[in-house]
C-alpha positions, 0 to 999 in steps of 0.5 A, spaced: 964 336 923 965 343 920 972 342 917 970 336 914 964 339 910 967 345 908 973 342 905 968 338 900 965 345 898 968 348 892 969 355 895 973 352 900 976 346 898 983 349 895 984 352 902 990 348 906 988 345 913 990 351 917 987 356 913 980 352 913 981 352 921 981 360 921 975 360 916 971 355 921 973 360 927 970 366 924 963 362 923 957 363 927 952 358 927 945 359 927 938 354 927 932 356 923 925 353 924 920 352 918 918 358 914 923 362 918 926 367 913 934 367 913 934 373 909 929 378 906 930 383 900 932 390 900 938 391 904 945 389 903 947 382 906 952 382 911 955 376 910 956 369 906 952 363 908 953 355 908 947 351 909 949 346 913 943 342 914 936 342 912 932 345 906 931 352 904 927 356 898 930 362 894 924 366 893 923 371 888 917 375 886 913 371 891 914 364 888 920 359 890 925 359 884 930 355 887 930 349 892 937 349 896 939 342 900 945 342 904 950 342 903 950 349 899 952 356 900 949 362 898 950 370 897 956 369 893 953 375 888 952 380 894 958 378 897 963 380 891 959 385 888 956 389 894 949 388 891 942 389 894 939 382 896 934 381 891 931 375 894 928 371 900 931 365 903 926 361 907 927 355 911 923 349 908 925 343 912 923 342 920 930 346 921 936 348 918 943 349 920 946 355 917 953 358 918 955 365 917 961 369 916 962 376 916 963 379 909 969 384 911 973 378 915 971 373 910 973 377 904 980 380 907 981 372 908 979 369 902 982 375 898 989 372 899 987 365 896 984 362 890 977 361 893 975 368 891 975 366 884 971 360 885 966 365 889 966 369 882 965 363 878 959 361 882 956 368 883 956 368 875 952 361 874 947 364 879 945 370 875 938 370 873 938 376 869 941 373 863 937 374 856 937 368 851 940 374 846 946 375 850 948 367 849 952 365 843 952 357 841 959 354 842 957 346 840 952 341 841 953 337 847 948 332 846 941 330 844 935 326 845 928 325 845 926 331 849 931 336 846 938 338 844 943 340 849 948 346 847 954 349 850 953 356 850 957 362 853 955 369 855 957 374 850 960 379 855 962 375 861 964 369 857 961 364 862 959 358 860 953 354 861 949 348 858 943 350 855 937 345 853 933 346 847 926 342 848 924 338 842 
């Protein structure tokens, strides 16, 4: 069920059952087919998406930069920062079931919960514009034959990442 899947997703897991019911009632469900575009770049994206079934590719500058497998969410950055959509989301599996929420309604509802903080965290992790010089090494997390993994943080946002330096 939609409630069961959403309750396991980091964005919605801290919501109480009655809050989750409201979120479920606001969702629009759509079925997309292979090669169909879910979102195209250039405009303001109207909502928040959850990939409930199937696989999609995130495409930037004509090449797939990320493969998303259900369950997953996308559009956190545009939802929070009113940014223009910069990538294409295209269905890679035979079919993909996608749930969508209207931006204004969802933000009004989530603004009253800790879910908005989780959305901000997820959005910061998806920033593809980070430069190596913007990161500061904190400590070594581990090393092996293929390289060393460091805990780093972004100098401005303080967002933490694991960064692997290949040997």
